[in-house]
C-alpha positions in Angstrom: 12.3 -37.4 -16.0 10.2 -34.2 -16.2 11.3 -31.6 -13.6 9.0 -30.5 -10.8 7.7 -26.9 -11.3 9.4 -24.2 -9.0 7.4 -23.7 -5.8 5.3 -20.6 -5.8 6.6 -17.9 -3.3 3.9 -17.9 -0.4 2.0 -14.6 -0.1 2.5 -12.1 2.7 -0.3 -11.7 5.2 -1.1 -8.3 6.5 -1.6 -8.2 10.3 -5.5 -7.9 9.5 -5.4 -11.2 7.3 -7.4 -13.3 9.6 -10.1 -10.5 9.8 -10.4 -10.5 6.2 -10.8 -14.3 6.1 -13.3 -14.2 9.0 -15.3 -11.8 7.0 -15.6 -13.7 4.1 -13.4 -11.8 1.8 -12.5 -12.8 -1.7 -8.8 -12.8 -1.3 -6.4 -12.4 -4.3 -2.5 -12.0 -5.0 -1.7 -8.1 -5.1 1.9 -7.4 -5.2 3.0 -10.7 -3.4 0.3 -9.8 -0.6 -2.8 -12.1 0.2 -5.2 -9.1 -0.1 -8.9 -8.8 -0.1 -10.6 -8.0 -3.4 -14.3 -7.6 -2.0 -16.5 -8.8 0.8 -19.2 -9.6 -1.5 -20.0 -6.7 -3.9 -17.5 -4.3 -5.3 -20.5 -1.9 -6.0 -22.2 -2.1 -2.6 -18.7 -1.3 -1.1 -18.0 1.5 -3.4 -21.8 3.1 -2.7 -21.0 2.2 1.0 -18.0 4.8 1.0 -19.5 7.4 -1.0 -22.7 7.6 1.2 -21.4 6.5 4.8 -18.0 5.0 5.4 -15.4 2.1 4.4 -12.6 0.8 6.1 -9.6 -0.5 3.9 -6.4 -2.6 4.9 -3.4 -0.9 3.0 -0.9 -2.5 5.0 0.7 -3.8 1.8 1.9 -0.4 1.0 5.6 0.2 1.8 6.7 2.4 4.8 10.0 3.2 4.8 11.6 5.4 7.6 14.7 7.9 6.9 16.3 9.3 10.0 19.4 11.5 10.4 21.2 14.5 9.5 21.0 14.3 5.7 17.4 12.8 5.6 15.8 16.0 4.4 18.5 16.9 1.9 18.5 13.2 0.4 14.5 13.1 -0.2 14.8 16.5 -1.7 17.4 15.0 -4.3 15.0 11.8 -5.1 11.6 13.5 -4.6 9.7 16.2 -7.0 8.4 18.0 -4.2 10.1 20.3 -1.9 10.8 18.2 1.4 12.9 20.1 3.8 10.6 23.3 3.6 7.6 21.1 5.1 6.8 21.7 8.7 6.5 19.1 11.4 3.2 17.1 11.0 2.6 17.9 7.5 2.7 15.4 4.5 3.1 16.0 0.8 2.3 13.9 -2.2 5.4 13.5 -4.8 7.1 11.4 -7.3 10.1 9.7 -7.4 11.7 10.1 -10.8 14.3 8.4 -13.3 16.8 10.5 -15.0 14.4 10.5 -17.9 11.7 11.9 -16.0 9.6 8.9 -15.8 7.8 8.0 -12.6 9.7 5.2 -10.5 6.8 5.8 -8.0 4.4 7.9 -6.6 4.8 8.7 -2.7 3.6 10.3 0.3 6.4 11.8 2.7 5.6 12.8 6.3 7.8 15.2 8.2 8.0 13.8 11.8 10.9 16.2 12.6 13.8 17.9 11.1 15.7 14.5 10.9 13.1 12.4 10.9 10.6 11.3 7.7 8.3 8.6 6.9 7.7 7.6 3.1 4.8 5.6 2.1 5.0 3.9 -1.4 3.3 1.4 -3.6 3.6 -2.1 -2.6 4.9 -3.3 -6.0 7.5 -0.5 -5.8 9.1 -0.9 -2.4 11.7 -3.2 -3.3 12.8 -1.1 -6.3 13.1 2.1 -4.5 15.1 0.7 -1.6 17.6 -0.5 -4.4 17.4 2.9 -6.1 18.1 4.7 -2.8 21.0 2.8 -1.9 22.3 3.2 -5.2 22.0 6.9 -5.0 22.8 7.6 -1.3 26.6 8.6 -1.8 27.8 10.1 1.2 24.5 11.2 2.9 24.5 10.2 6.3 21.1 8.6 7.3 19.4 5.7 8.3 16.7 4.0 6.1 14.6 1.3 8.0 11.9 -0.5 6.2 8.8 -0.8 8.8 6.3 -2.1 6.4 6.0 -5.5 7.9 6.2 -4.2 11.5 3.3 -1.8 11.2 -0.3 -2.0 10.0 -1.9 0.6 7.9 -5.7 1.3 7.8 -7.5 3.8 5.8 -11.2 4.8 6.9 -13.0 6.8 4.1 -16.5 8.4 3.7 -18.7 11.3 4.6 -19.5 9.9 8.1 -16.0 9.1 9.2 -14.9 12.6 10.3 -18.3 13.0 12.4 -17.7 9.6 13.8 -14.0 10.6 14.9 -15.2 13.9 16.3 -17.3 12.0 18.7 -13.9 10.5 20.2 -11.1 12.9 19.4 -11.4 16.6 18.6 -7.5 16.7 18.1 -8.1 14.3 15.1 -11.2 15.6 13.6 -9.7 19.3 13.6 -6.7 17.9 11.4 -6.5 20.0 8.1 -5.9 17.9 5.0 -2.3 16.4 4.5 -1.8 16.9 8.2 -1.2 14.1 10.9 -0.6 13.6 14.5 1.6 10.9 16.5 0.1 9.6 19.5 1.1 7.1 22.1 -1.9 5.1 23.4 -1.1 2.8 26.1 2.3 2.3 24.8 1.2 1.8 21.3 2.7 4.1 18.6 -0.2 5.4 16.5 0.2 8.1 13.6 -3.2 9.4 12.1 -3.1 11.3 9.0 -6.1 13.3 7.1 -5.2 11.6 3.8 -6.8 9.1 1.6 -7.2 7.7 -2.2 -11.1 7.6 -2.7 -12.0 11.1 -3.2 -13.8 11.1 0.2 -12.8 12.8 3.5 -11.2 10.5 6.3 -8.0 9.2 7.7 -5.1 6.9 7.1 -3.8 5.2 10.2 -0.4 3.4 10.9 0.3 1.6 13.7 3.0 -0.6 15.0 2.0 -4.5 15.3 5.1 -5.4 17.2 4.4 -6.9 20.8 1.5 -8.4 22.5 0.1 -5.0 23.4 0.1 -3.8 19.7 -1.7 -7.2 18.6 -4.2 -7.1 21.2 -5.2 -3.6 20.5 -5.8 -4.2 17.1 -7.9 -7.1 17.6 -10.1 -5.0 20.0 -10.4 -2.4 17.4 -11.5 -4.8 14.7 -14.3 -6.2 17.2 -15.5 -2.7 17.6 -16.4 -2.5 13.8 -19.3 -4.7 15.0 -20.7 -1.8 17.0 -20.8 0.5 14.3 -23.5 -1.3 12.4 -23.8 0.0 8.6 -21.7 3.3 9.4 -18.4 1.8 8.6 -18.0 -1.6 6.6 -15.0 -3.6 5.4 -13.8 -2.6 1.9 -11.8 -4.4 -0.6 -9.1 -3.4 -3.3 -12.1 -3.6 -5.9 -14.1 -0.6 -4.6 -10.6 1.3 -3.8 -9.8 1.2 -7.5 -13.4 2.4 -8.9 -13.4 5.3 -6.2 -9.9 6.4 -7.1 -10.7 6.1 -10.8 -14.1 8.4 -10.3 -11.8 10.7 -8.5 -9.1 10.7 -11.1 -6.2 9.6 -8.9 -3.2 8.2 -10.7 -2.4 4.4 -10.3 0.8 3.2 -10.7 1.3 1.0 -13.9 -1.6 2.6 -15.1 -1.5 6.4 -15.3 2.1 6.7 -14.2 4.9 4.2 -15.2 8.8 4.4 -15.7 8.0 5.4 -19.2 5.5 8.3 -18.4 6.2 11.5 -16.8 4.2 13.5 -14.2 3.6 16.4 -16.3 1.9 14.5 -18.9 0.1 12.8 -16.3 -1.3 15.8 -15.1 0.5 16.0 -11.7 2.3 19.2 -12.3 1.2 20.1 -8.7 3.3 17.7 -7.4 6.6 18.7 -9.2 8.3 21.8 -7.8 10.4 23.6 -10.5 12.7 25.0 -9.1 12.9 24.2 -5.5 13.4 27.4 -3.4 16.4 25.5 -1.8 18.3 25.1 -5.1 18.4 21.4 -4.6 18.0 19.8 -7.9 16.1 16.4 -8.2 16.9 13.3 -10.2 15.0 13.6 -13.3 14.5 17.5 -13.2 16.6 18.3 -16.3 14.2 16.1 -18.1 11.1 17.6 -16.7 12.1 21.0 -17.4 12.5 20.1 -21.2 9.1 18.7 -21.3 7.8 21.7 -19.4 9.1 24.0 -22.0 8.0 21.9 -24.9 4.8 20.9 -23.4 3.8 17.1 -23.2 3.3 15.4 -26.5 0.3 13.4 -25.0 -1.7 14.2 -22.2 -4.2 12.5 -19.7 -7.7 13.3 -20.3 -11.2 11.9 -19.2 -13.4 10.0 -21.4 -17.2 9.5 -21.2 -18.2 6.7 -23.4 -21.4 6.3 -25.3 -21.8 2.8 -23.6 -22.4 0.9 -20.6 -19.5 -1.3 -21.4 -16.1 -0.6 -19.6 -13.0 0.2 -21.5 -9.8 -1.5 -20.4 -6.1 -0.5 -20.1 -4.3 -0.5 -23.5 -7.4 -0.2 -25.7 -6.9 2.3 -28.4 -8.3 5.9 -28.7 -8.9 7.0 -32.3 -9.8 10.7 -33.7 -11.4 10.8 -37.4 -10.2 6.9 -37.8 -6.8 7.8 -36.8 -4.9 6.3 -33.7 -4.6 9.1 -31.4 -4.0 7.6 -27.8 -4.7 4.9 -25.4 -6.8 4.1 -22.2 -5.2 3.6 -19.0 -8.0 2.9 -16.8 -11.9 2.4 -17.0 -14.9 1.2 -15.7 -18.8 1.5 -15.4 -18.7 4.2 -12.8 -21.0 3.1 -9.9 -21.7 6.7 -8.9 -22.5 8.6 -12.2 -23.8 5.3 -13.8 -21.7 5.7 -17.0 -18.7 4.5 -18.5 -15.6 6.5 -17.8 -12.1 6.1 -18.5 -8.7 7.9 -18.4 -6.6 8.0 -21.2 -3.3 9.6 -23.1 -4.2 11.1 -25.9 -2.3 13.6 -28.5 -2.2 17.1 -27.3 -4.3 18.2 -30.4 -7.3 16.2 -29.4 -7.0 16.8 -25.5 -9.5 19.7 -25.3 -12.6 19.2 -23.6 -15.7 18.4 -25.5 -13.6 16.8 -28.4 -15.3 13.7 -29.9 -13.2 10.8 -30.1 -13.6 7.1 -30.3 -12.5 4.2 -28.2 -12.0 0.3 -29.8 -13.5 -1.9 -27.4 -12.5 -4.9 -29.5 -15.6 -6.0 -30.6 -16.8 -2.5 -31.3 -15.9 0.9 -31.6 -17.8 3.3 -29.5 -18.0 7.2 -29.3 -16.5 9.1 -26.4 -16.1 12.7 -25.4 -13.3 14.3 -23.7 -14.4 15.6 -20.3 -12.9 17.4 -17.4 -11.3 15.5 -14.4 -12.1 14.5 -11.9 -15.3 12.6 -12.9 -16.6 13.1 -9.6 -16.1 15.4 -6.4 -17.4 15.5 -2.9 
């Protein structure tokens, strides 16, 4: 008797799932979540964000709350950024490293108070990080709560977003980059930060979805989108990827992995060596050695002599010899050219260097260019 195949695990739904279905989204499995890839055209959605505004459901991202006496010291020990020196209402981008200096994940840490912090991590790494934190907690006294499935996270990005917000809230509109506020609206806890993953200005909003009031408020918010016309339109993960690539923002599993360190990835700004507090973080010894020697390979931008898109894993060559590998690539909707990020040997990383990319059926010329490809 032939055994029946094992049942496929049901995909998780974000609180906005029905909205995506009603909008006709193309839904895909992303890290175990049923997420919108696009609502019709990735290029149109990309252009919408660059020129007006887009709304992203990013509720699949992990949201972990650290509360207690040792929350700050613990985060200083597991994160490459200085955490305890942050001020209330500040957010910092950092890396969680392994002992070899590789990236377990890249995260955003919010300081809510001296003993209260929020960490936003990648959906695919949430379970891994929870296991890691439990393994290295030691005697530190703090509570770790996974609030991912009891909250929603929405990103509004684009040049018209902040002017739109200013008409309703000067407090939010005047936030500086990587700052946030918390508000209690009709009993609904809301956190609004001036952060994003597109290269455009905008905000990210985290809101509780527990209880009738929260669910009702969320539905009212989504209905109000119809009144905005073409100013803000729903945008899927496809455009989110091309937007972040044009802005040279690292994507886990592509530019950063357990085997790639943040210094090689050009993320030195997210590594504090050493921290003023004297705290050493996991992976610091390895990163100090890499910093002293210089990375063997470094992340660069490539402009290709074709309209075909390079894909992750394609070989980069110099003078017929392999010198690197593509991590991400696309035909840039904004620039109209084929762009890619790639790791190449340090000797061939200078801007203006002529290289070649093996696209499979053909090898095409490529030039090393500065990152990011696009800036506001």
